[in-house]
Rosetta silent file (secondary structure, phi, psi, omega in degrees, C-alpha in Angstrom):
SEQUENCE: XXXXXXXXXXXXXXXXXXXXXXXXXXXXXXXXXXXXXXXXXXXXXXXXXXXXXXXXXXXXXXXXXXXXXXXXXXXXXXXXXXXXXXXXXXXXXXXXXXXXXXXXXXXXXXXXXXXXXXXXXXXXXXXXXXXXXXXXXXXXXXXXXXXXXXXXXXXXXXXXXXXXXXXXXXXXXXXXXXXXXXXXXXXXXXXXXXXXXXXXXXXXXXXXXXXXXXXXXXXXXXXXXXXXXXXXXXXXXXXXXXXXXXXXXXXXXXXXXXXXXXXXXXXXXXXXXXX
SCORE:     score description
SCORE:     0.000 S_00000001
   1 L     0.000  131.297  175.688    0.000    0.000    0.000 S_00000001
   2 L   -97.814  142.433  174.045    1.284    3.449   -0.921 S_00000001
   3 E  -114.802  113.391 -179.071    0.505    6.524    1.194 S_00000001
   4 E  -107.286  140.059  172.469    0.522    9.712   -0.866 S_00000001
   5 E  -113.208  138.807 -179.513    0.277   13.267    0.476 S_00000001
   6 E  -129.744  139.708 -178.985   -0.952   16.124   -1.713 S_00000001
   7 L   -77.172 -171.465 -172.811   -0.869   19.859   -0.990 S_00000001
   8 L   -53.685  122.147 -178.803   -3.616   22.486   -1.158 S_00000001
   9 L   -85.990  -38.296  175.588   -6.016   21.709   -4.024 S_00000001
  10 L    52.039   43.735  175.066   -8.017   24.959   -3.766 S_00000001
  11 L    75.839   10.204  178.470  -10.800   23.824   -6.061 S_00000001
  12 L   -90.200   74.884 -172.435   -8.505   22.760   -8.906 S_00000001
  13 H   -63.271  -49.745 -176.246  -10.380   19.538   -9.546 S_00000001
  14 H   -60.981  -46.860  175.959   -9.065   18.623  -13.007 S_00000001
  15 H   -61.194  -36.767  177.945   -5.367   18.926  -12.072 S_00000001
  16 H   -60.662  -45.661  179.459   -6.093   16.950   -8.910 S_00000001
  17 H   -66.853  -37.333  178.048   -7.623   14.107  -10.919 S_00000001
  18 H   -66.158  -35.931  177.622   -4.742   14.188  -13.398 S_00000001
  19 H   -66.637  -41.028  177.258   -2.278   13.969  -10.531 S_00000001
  20 H   -63.151  -38.466  176.131   -4.102   10.942   -9.114 S_00000001
  21 H   -64.058  -38.910 -176.840   -3.951    9.323  -12.551 S_00000001
  22 H   -66.986  -35.350  178.217   -0.242   10.109  -12.756 S_00000001
  23 L   -89.002   -0.381 -179.503    0.512    8.372   -9.445 S_00000001
  24 L    55.860   47.705 -178.750   -1.879    5.559  -10.418 S_00000001
  25 L   -66.086  127.394  179.316   -3.782    6.013   -7.181 S_00000001
  26 L  -118.458  105.130 -176.923   -5.924    2.987   -6.328 S_00000001
  27 L   -63.799  -12.731  177.780   -8.444    3.709   -3.532 S_00000001
  28 L   -78.433  -22.417 -177.641   -8.804   -0.026   -2.955 S_00000001
  29 L  -135.750  -17.215  179.621   -5.213   -0.371   -1.776 S_00000001
  30 L  -101.829  165.813  177.354   -3.605    3.093   -1.522 S_00000001
  31 E  -130.842  149.071 -174.348   -4.244    5.920    0.937 S_00000001
  32 E  -122.083  130.822  171.098   -4.296    9.672    0.405 S_00000001
  33 E  -108.854  127.446  178.238   -3.368   12.469    2.813 S_00000001
  34 E  -116.783  135.449 -172.443   -4.621   15.962    1.910 S_00000001
  35 L   -83.495    9.773 -179.839   -3.275   19.053    3.674 S_00000001
  36 L    92.457 -178.187 -170.172   -6.583   20.961    3.666 S_00000001
  37 L    54.481   57.575  175.187   -7.872   23.948    1.693 S_00000001
  38 L   -67.219  -26.108 -168.535   -9.804   21.686   -0.628 S_00000001
  39 L  -122.852  168.888  173.348  -11.794   24.702   -1.810 S_00000001
  40 L    89.171  154.649  177.380  -11.670   28.313   -3.025 S_00000001
  41 L    70.051  -48.981  174.208   -9.765   30.253   -5.693 S_00000001
  42 L   -77.803  166.623 -170.854   -9.904   27.421   -8.252 S_00000001
  43 L   -84.831   -9.390 -170.184  -13.082   26.986  -10.351 S_00000001
  44 L  -127.028   51.282  179.539  -14.243   23.542   -9.233 S_00000001
  45 H   -64.247  -37.773 -179.548  -14.583   23.516   -5.464 S_00000001
  46 H   -64.045  -47.381  177.944  -17.921   21.702   -5.646 S_00000001
  47 H   -60.570  -40.233 -178.998  -16.523   18.903   -7.805 S_00000001
  48 H   -62.331  -48.494  179.317  -13.508   18.642   -5.530 S_00000001
  49 H   -60.186  -47.511 -178.413  -15.617   18.262   -2.377 S_00000001
  50 H   -59.502  -43.311 -177.131  -17.920   15.721   -3.974 S_00000001
  51 H   -68.733  -47.034 -179.316  -15.042   13.621   -5.266 S_00000001
  52 H   -60.807  -37.982  177.842  -12.993   13.623   -2.059 S_00000001
  53 H   -60.198  -38.412 -178.943  -16.132   12.653   -0.141 S_00000001
  54 H   -69.666  -20.291  179.663  -16.585    9.601   -2.407 S_00000001
  55 H   -70.238  -19.954  172.071  -13.063    8.395   -1.582 S_00000001
  56 H    54.258 -122.297 -174.217  -14.346    7.627    1.916 S_00000001
  57 H   -76.064   -5.370  178.551  -11.795    5.688    3.975 S_00000001
  58 H   -81.513   -4.709 -177.509   -9.142    5.909    1.261 S_00000001
  59 E  -131.680  143.247  169.132   -8.524    9.571    2.124 S_00000001
  60 E  -122.856  119.348  178.709   -7.572   11.533    5.225 S_00000001
  61 E  -127.649  140.911  176.648   -8.013   15.283    4.918 S_00000001
  62 E  -103.992  163.122 -179.424   -7.609   17.986    7.538 S_00000001
  63 L   -80.837  135.575  172.705   -9.367   21.332    7.685 S_00000001
  64 L  -109.004  174.070 -178.806   -7.686   24.412    6.255 S_00000001
  65 H   -62.510  -34.038  178.419   -8.593   28.066    6.714 S_00000001
  66 H   -72.889  -31.827  175.747  -10.495   28.155    3.406 S_00000001
  67 H   -66.207  -42.092  177.133  -12.497   25.084    4.385 S_00000001
  68 H   -66.066  -35.518  177.456  -13.468   26.765    7.652 S_00000001
  69 H   -65.638  -36.864  175.638  -14.396   29.926    5.745 S_00000001
  70 H   -60.826  -40.682  176.885  -16.725   27.857    3.579 S_00000001
  71 H   -64.050  -35.084  176.654  -18.425   26.641    6.755 S_00000001
  72 H   -64.502  -39.012  175.864  -18.764   30.275    7.839 S_00000001
  73 H   -66.947  -40.942 -179.994  -20.513   31.047    4.552 S_00000001
  74 H   -60.543  -43.204 -178.998  -22.712   27.983    4.958 S_00000001
  75 L   -86.098    4.391  174.459  -23.816   29.053    8.435 S_00000001
  76 L    59.163   40.674  175.568  -24.264   32.626    7.151 S_00000001
  77 L  -108.498   -0.178  176.666  -21.920   34.196    9.686 S_00000001
  78 L  -141.321  140.209 -177.665  -19.632   35.630    6.982 S_00000001
  79 L   -77.488  150.976  174.692  -20.639   37.429    3.750 S_00000001
  80 L   -80.736  106.530 -178.618  -19.913   36.047    0.293 S_00000001
  81 L  -110.322 -175.476 -175.873  -17.376   38.537   -1.080 S_00000001
  82 H   -65.268  -23.186  179.654  -15.198   38.689   -4.197 S_00000001
  83 H   -76.023  -16.767 -178.299  -12.468   36.643   -2.492 S_00000001
  84 H  -126.006   24.586 -176.850  -14.794   33.672   -2.079 S_00000001
  85 H   -62.274  -28.219 -179.681  -16.976   33.970   -5.175 S_00000001
  86 H   -66.607  -14.280 -177.706  -15.843   30.525   -6.357 S_00000001
  87 H   -88.954   -5.837 -177.440  -17.677   29.031   -3.372 S_00000001
  88 H   -60.103  -36.148 -179.072  -21.095   30.286   -4.492 S_00000001
  89 H   -60.784  -37.280  178.132  -21.677   27.102   -6.514 S_00000001
  90 H   -66.261  -42.300 -177.941  -21.400   25.012   -3.350 S_00000001
  91 H   -66.137  -23.079  178.867  -23.868   27.236   -1.504 S_00000001
  92 L   -97.795    0.045 -174.202  -26.372   26.758   -4.339 S_00000001
  93 L   -74.677  147.627  179.815  -25.824   23.005   -4.685 S_00000001
  94 L   -67.095  -25.309 -179.524  -28.641   20.534   -4.028 S_00000001
  95 L  -104.454   25.074  179.641  -26.291   18.472   -1.840 S_00000001
  96 H   -54.561  -48.376 -175.015  -24.962   21.442    0.124 S_00000001
  97 H   -60.796  -52.405  178.647  -26.196   20.143    3.494 S_00000001
  98 H   -63.907  -32.445  177.383  -24.593   16.663    3.365 S_00000001
  99 H   -65.763  -42.316 -179.573  -21.373   18.149    1.987 S_00000001
 100 H   -71.465  -33.355  174.415  -21.174   20.666    4.824 S_00000001
 101 H   -64.228  -43.039  177.719  -21.980   17.988    7.403 S_00000001
 102 H   -61.744  -43.264 -175.922  -19.180   15.881    5.975 S_00000001
 103 H   -66.654  -43.403 -175.779  -16.789   18.852    6.003 S_00000001
 104 H   -73.849   -5.839  174.348  -17.435   19.936    9.567 S_00000001
 105 L   -98.147    4.383  175.700  -16.670   16.412   10.743 S_00000001
 106 L   -78.484  151.980 -177.887  -13.153   16.513    9.261 S_00000001
 107 E   -82.791  163.361  171.214  -10.266   16.809   11.763 S_00000001
 108 L   -85.625  -28.641  178.740   -7.836   19.672   12.310 S_00000001
 109 E  -140.272  158.620  173.482   -4.965   17.230   12.751 S_00000001
 110 E  -141.614  130.636  179.298   -4.226   13.590   12.045 S_00000001
 111 E  -124.271  125.864  175.644   -1.502   11.517   13.668 S_00000001
 112 E  -101.632  107.997 -175.271   -0.468    8.065   12.512 S_00000001
 113 L   -65.375  -37.965 -176.659    1.262    6.413   15.457 S_00000001
 114 L   -62.530  -39.886 -179.132    2.674    3.499   13.467 S_00000001
 115 L   -98.688   -7.567 -177.046    4.589    5.748   11.052 S_00000001
 116 L    57.249   47.678  177.979    5.001    8.677   13.486 S_00000001
 117 E  -117.510  141.755 -175.946    3.567   11.103   10.914 S_00000001
 118 E  -125.712  125.604 -179.045    1.464   14.168   11.698 S_00000001
 119 E  -109.148  131.210 -179.847   -0.811   15.870    9.148 S_00000001
 120 E  -154.767  157.838 -178.923   -1.951   19.480    9.595 S_00000001
 121 L   -73.140  -53.516 -172.695   -2.825   22.397    7.341 S_00000001
 122 L  -108.505  -46.544 -177.527   -0.479   25.113    8.653 S_00000001
 123 L   168.397 -172.591 -178.607    1.663   23.865   11.515 S_00000001
 124 L  -133.088  135.777 -176.197    2.045   22.944   15.185 S_00000001
 125 L   -65.770  137.723 -171.722    2.904   25.283   18.048 S_00000001
 126 L   -58.743  -34.222 -175.932    6.472   24.777   19.339 S_00000001
 127 L   -83.725   -4.598 -179.498    5.582   24.201   23.008 S_00000001
 128 L   -90.780  135.289  167.406    2.988   21.534   22.193 S_00000001
 129 L   -76.200  167.405  176.496    3.837   17.859   22.108 S_00000001
 130 H   -60.111  -40.472  179.220    2.176   15.770   19.429 S_00000001
 131 H   -62.643  -45.146  178.969   -0.135   14.332   22.077 S_00000001
 132 H   -63.679  -43.718 -179.969   -1.114   17.794   23.301 S_00000001
 133 H   -57.091  -44.303  179.114   -1.674   19.063   19.763 S_00000001
 134 H   -66.096  -38.284  177.898   -4.068   16.217   19.053 S_00000001
 135 H   -64.392  -42.252  178.974   -5.912   16.784   22.332 S_00000001
 136 H   -66.170  -39.168  177.233   -6.326   20.496   21.563 S_00000001
 137 H   -61.350  -41.982 -178.915   -7.525   19.663   18.052 S_00000001
 138 H   -64.312  -33.916  176.882  -10.109   17.267   19.479 S_00000001
 139 H   -55.732  -50.943 -177.547  -11.406   20.035   21.780 S_00000001
 140 H   -68.634  -41.859 -178.847  -12.250   22.230   18.798 S_00000001
 141 H   -60.579  -36.255  178.336  -13.505   19.353   16.658 S_00000001
 142 H   -60.651  -40.797  178.719  -15.994   18.374   19.366 S_00000001
 143 H   -71.372  -42.726  179.312  -17.519   21.858   19.207 S_00000001
 144 H   -57.532  -33.586 -176.092  -17.432   21.939   15.390 S_00000001
 145 L   -91.315   -2.086 -175.840  -19.405   18.705   15.278 S_00000001
 146 L  -107.234 -166.234 -175.583  -21.903   19.747   17.941 S_00000001
 147 L   -72.699  -17.651 -179.271  -24.777   22.147   18.435 S_00000001
 148 L   -95.803   16.401 -178.149  -22.478   25.111   19.131 S_00000001
 149 H   -56.483  -48.255 -176.821  -20.762   24.861   15.747 S_00000001
 150 H   -62.157  -40.722  179.515  -22.299   28.075   14.387 S_00000001
 151 H   -63.351  -42.779  178.794  -21.327   30.042   17.499 S_00000001
 152 H   -62.208  -47.880 -176.908  -17.739   28.819   17.265 S_00000001
 153 H   -66.060  -35.369  177.869  -17.422   29.661   13.576 S_00000001
 154 H   -62.180  -32.898 -174.188  -18.959   33.102   14.087 S_00000001
 155 L  -105.526    8.015 -175.667  -16.289   33.897   16.673 S_00000001
 156 L   -79.167  -19.769 -177.556  -13.252   32.131   15.185 S_00000001
 157 L   -74.942  139.846  177.850  -12.045   35.166   13.184 S_00000001
 158 L   139.194  158.310 -175.554   -9.393   37.349   14.777 S_00000001
 159 L  -104.903    8.744  178.682   -5.672   37.514   15.517 S_00000001
 160 L  -125.087  152.671   -4.387   -5.787   37.306   19.302 S_00000001
 161 L   -71.112  160.382 -175.931   -4.642   35.797   21.566 S_00000001
 162 L  -107.374  -12.080  179.512   -1.183   35.483   20.018 S_00000001
 163 L  -126.293  136.649 -177.658    0.623   33.482   22.718 S_00000001
 164 L   -74.592  140.708  170.352   -0.499   30.148   24.122 S_00000001
 165 L  -141.601  138.968  177.297   -1.410   29.706   27.758 S_00000001
 166 L   -63.451  -17.820 -177.779   -2.893   26.630   29.385 S_00000001
 167 L   -85.930   -6.044  176.481   -5.236   29.018   31.171 S_00000001
 168 L   -59.460  140.696 -179.133   -6.949   30.155   27.966 S_00000001
 169 L  -134.557  161.984  171.703  -10.648   29.294   27.996 S_00000001
 170 H    58.227 -141.609 -172.775  -13.660   29.375   25.742 S_00000001
 171 H   -65.267  -31.985  177.740  -13.558   31.084   22.373 S_00000001
 172 H   -64.134  -39.739  177.081  -10.091   32.590   22.960 S_00000001
 173 H   -64.962  -47.805 -178.995   -8.689   29.109   23.513 S_00000001
 174 H   -63.496  -40.830 -179.334  -10.495   27.730   20.464 S_00000001
 175 H   -63.753  -41.427  178.715   -9.436   30.673   18.285 S_00000001
 176 H   -63.169  -43.197  179.975   -5.777   30.224   19.183 S_00000001
 177 H   -62.595  -46.236  179.318   -5.945   26.504   18.389 S_00000001
 178 H   -62.175  -46.419 -179.657   -7.680   27.145   15.058 S_00000001
 179 H   -61.117  -38.721  179.542   -5.244   29.915   14.112 S_00000001
 180 H   -64.832  -49.624 -174.719   -2.268   27.697   14.913 S_00000001
 181 H   -76.058  -22.912 -173.135   -3.426   24.715   12.917 S_00000001
 182 H  -121.099  -11.830 -175.162   -4.864   26.623    9.935 S_00000001
 183 L  -129.627  -18.626 -171.336   -3.149   30.057    9.656 S_00000001
 184 L   -64.305  139.318  169.015    0.288   30.012   11.300 S_00000001
 185 L  -133.965  -62.740 -176.513    3.461   30.697    9.316 S_00000001
 186 E  -106.921  151.904  173.352    5.794   32.934   11.291 S_00000001
 187 E  -126.393  150.071  172.280    6.445   33.356   15.006 S_00000001
 188 E   -83.970  176.831 -173.981    8.134   36.155   16.911 S_00000001
 189 L   -58.550  -28.255 -179.012   10.985   35.543   19.346 S_00000001
 190 L   -96.226   18.737 -178.516    8.583   34.875   22.218 S_00000001
 191 L    67.584   26.451  175.354    6.563   32.368   20.124 S_00000001
 192 L   -79.905  133.109  177.764    3.920   34.994   19.398 S_00000001
 193 E   -65.158  137.272  178.972    1.835   34.244   16.305 S_00000001
 194 E  -129.130  121.079 -169.709    2.418   36.689   13.445 S_00000001
 195 L  -105.153   -9.515 -173.959   -0.133   36.712   10.617 S_00000001
 196 L   -77.707  -37.577 -173.835    0.982   39.503    8.291 S_00000001
 197 L   -80.167  124.321 -179.029    4.044   37.899    6.720 S_00000001
 198 L  -130.253    9.800 -173.506    3.214   35.469    3.892 S_00000001
 199 L   -88.559 -164.400  178.426    6.312   35.671    1.721 S_00000001
 200 L   -72.081  163.471  177.930    9.395   33.580    1.174 S_00000001
 201 L   -85.003  121.836  173.175   11.816   32.798    3.961 S_00000001
 202 L  -128.728  162.990 -175.238   14.776   35.143    4.075 S_00000001
 203 L   -89.143    2.936 -178.722   17.327   35.684    6.804 S_00000001
 204 L  -110.129   24.287  176.447   16.738   39.418    7.152 S_00000001
 205 L   -89.357  106.270 -172.259   13.231   39.238    8.619 S_00000001
 206 L   -66.660  129.236  173.644   13.696   40.922   11.963 S_00000001
 207 L    65.473   11.556  179.629   12.360   39.075   15.021 S_00000001
 208 E  -119.623  147.107  177.686   10.481   36.516   12.897 S_00000001
 209 E  -147.517  140.489  175.131   11.133   32.828   12.369 S_00000001
 210 E   -58.482  142.173 -175.846    9.198   30.059   10.564 S_00000001
 211 H   -55.833  -33.590 -174.745    7.353   27.921   13.082 S_00000001
 212 H   -81.213   -3.394  177.655    9.213   24.775   11.986 S_00000001
 213 H  -103.573    3.284  175.618   12.621   26.335   12.686 S_00000001
 214 L   -68.009  119.748 -172.648   11.967   27.031   16.360 S_00000001
 215 L   -74.326  -35.950 -177.598   14.652   24.977   18.084 S_00000001
 216 L   -86.895   68.842 -178.751   13.021   24.666   21.499 S_00000001
 217 L  -114.518  170.806 -174.324   10.117   22.519   20.301 S_00000001
 218 L  -115.891   21.610 -172.791    8.416   19.407   21.631 S_00000001
 219 L   -89.209  -14.823  179.371    7.832   17.418   18.434 S_00000001
 220 L    57.256 -125.019 -172.695   10.832   15.103   18.747 S_00000001
 221 L  -103.151   14.340 -178.939   11.202   12.860   15.688 S_00000001
 222 L   -68.749  136.812  173.272    7.689   13.129   14.260 S_00000001
 223 E   -84.159  121.588 -178.656    7.385   13.862   10.530 S_00000001
 224 E  -105.231  121.538 -179.298    5.052   16.842   10.102 S_00000001
 225 E  -108.149  125.410 -176.303    3.266   17.150    6.750 S_00000001
 226 E  -146.884  174.358  178.015    1.632   20.505    6.007 S_00000001
 227 L  -133.756 -129.345  168.592    0.578   22.962    3.284 S_00000001
 228 L    74.232  -33.946 -169.306   -0.823   26.519    3.530 S_00000001
 229 L  -107.316   81.898 -174.682    2.411   28.385    2.698 S_00000001
 230 L   -66.327  -30.522  178.252    2.480   28.713   -1.089 S_00000001
 231 L   -69.465  -26.496  175.190    5.365   31.202   -1.037 S_00000001
 232 L   -72.963  -40.772  177.786    7.444   28.608    0.793 S_00000001
 233 L    72.657 -156.766 -177.430    6.582   26.000   -1.826 S_00000001
 234 L   -69.607  127.043  175.804    7.943   22.478   -1.807 S_00000001
 235 E  -140.261  118.473  178.920   10.120   21.700    1.189 S_00000001
 236 E  -121.378  108.259  176.678   11.233   18.167    2.019 S_00000001
 237 L  -121.167  177.820 -177.547   13.308   17.802    5.156 S_00000001
 238 L   -64.813  -32.388 -176.959   13.859   14.924    7.555 S_00000001
 239 L  -116.580   -5.216 -175.990   11.111   16.132    9.926 S_00000001
 240 E  -140.096  137.842  172.755    9.016   18.489    7.768 S_00000001
 241 E  -131.680  117.717  172.953    7.296   18.335    4.393 S_00000001
 242 E  -102.485  130.701 -173.043    5.525   21.380    2.953 S_00000001
 243 L  -122.610    9.906  175.686    3.374   20.567   -0.078 S_00000001
 244 L   -83.621   92.044 -176.532    1.605   23.818   -0.989 S_00000001
 245 L   -99.548   17.868  164.180    3.343   24.322   -4.322 S_00000001
 246 E    68.092   41.166  178.109    0.888   26.949   -5.548 S_00000001
 247 H   -57.939  -42.747 -176.364   -0.920   25.371   -8.485 S_00000001
 248 H   -66.454  -15.500  176.794   -3.691   27.906   -8.195 S_00000001
 249 H   -99.943   13.521  174.758   -1.038   30.658   -8.481 S_00000001
 250 L    97.778   14.279 -176.764    0.308   29.251  -11.736 S_00000001
 251 L  -111.453 -106.702 -172.364    2.843   26.737  -10.438 S_00000001
 252 E  -139.004  158.469  168.198    2.376   23.054   -9.546 S_00000001
 253 E  -112.383  128.002 -168.281    0.263   20.536   -7.661 S_00000001
 254 E  -122.526  138.482  171.990    2.506   18.053   -5.894 S_00000001
 255 E  -118.886  147.406  175.144    2.166   14.551   -4.462 S_00000001
 256 E  -132.053  137.354  174.015    4.768   12.719   -2.418 S_00000001
 257 E   -81.216  110.748 -174.840    4.934    9.039   -1.580 S_00000001
 258 L   -68.976  -16.780  175.809    5.400    9.138    2.180 S_00000001
 259 L   -83.807  -17.732  178.452    6.915    5.663    2.141 S_00000001
 260 L  -140.038   85.979 -170.372    9.539    6.847   -0.357 S_00000001
 261 L   -62.388  -14.471  177.324   10.173   10.536    0.269 S_00000001
 262 L   -80.355   -9.113 -177.129   12.332   10.779   -2.833 S_00000001
 263 L   -92.892   97.469  179.213    9.290    9.984   -4.979 S_00000001
 264 E  -111.002  132.817  179.795    7.740   13.322   -5.959 S_00000001
 265 E  -125.516  133.557 -174.291    5.055   13.566   -8.640 S_00000001
 266 E  -131.823  150.045  168.233    3.872   16.911  -10.021 S_00000001
 267 E  -116.183  122.734 -178.333    1.280   18.396  -12.330 S_00000001
 268 E   -87.894  144.930  175.745    2.381   21.697  -13.806 S_00000001
 269 L   -60.885  -26.596 -178.271    0.007   24.594  -14.386 S_00000001
 270 L   -71.126  -22.208 -178.471    1.538   24.872  -17.858 S_00000001
 271 L   -66.173  -41.219  177.205    0.185   21.426  -18.821 S_00000001
 272 L  -164.517  123.154 -172.731   -3.391   22.640  -18.709 S_00000001
 273 L   -65.236  135.432 -179.895   -4.664   25.856  -17.194 S_00000001
 274 L   -84.871  -35.534 -171.412   -6.802   25.461  -14.104 S_00000001
 275 L   -97.753    0.000    0.000   -8.308   28.939  -14.013 S_00000001
């Protein structure tokens, strides 16, 4: 059995299907890890959701910030603006309700103990162990799947608090957890979340450091697979794999065989335009 991970699809259904054909993905024997942001920006978010849903147990996907924004539109706690116009088709779909029920039951994180691999959209906070990260994710997921889902989604937007404390409670605690798993890129010297910087990594960014380069972390030897950071692009290290290679921005959609990290398969935007 092969386990493939693929970065942010962002509604680019046709390239996604071509990539699956290229890796000869067989849902009867292979497994797929998706880094979240299944929807938005690309033209076929509805097709993408429907197809991933049909893969059932052959796929593990985590929630990204765009997936959560779609839920906000669904629950009518956020307006449909020009940045999310591609999601209108989902909101008008006859199967909107079952699709949104399926989506809000997806996890924020996934950890495979046997392979010691951790899947998340954006990243993991340096002071959290893998066990703690999963426990915090489950806290939020329980609310997302319950009767208070709409209240949580209405209040999830915002950039505070920026530093973790075990004493955080309620929506502030949930917002920090959501922001970490779905929005984080850079941290300040005191491990404060910083949301403005979205560019490439350079060494002259004062007081900022990528979350995965914080040395005093608690992740040990776990392989962390993530997306979200298209400006970072493909990064394959011993403990970290970033797979958001920016297809929707004119670059590539990338799959990696997690059992053979040297096996990278790509679909280029130049092969056939997505937008």
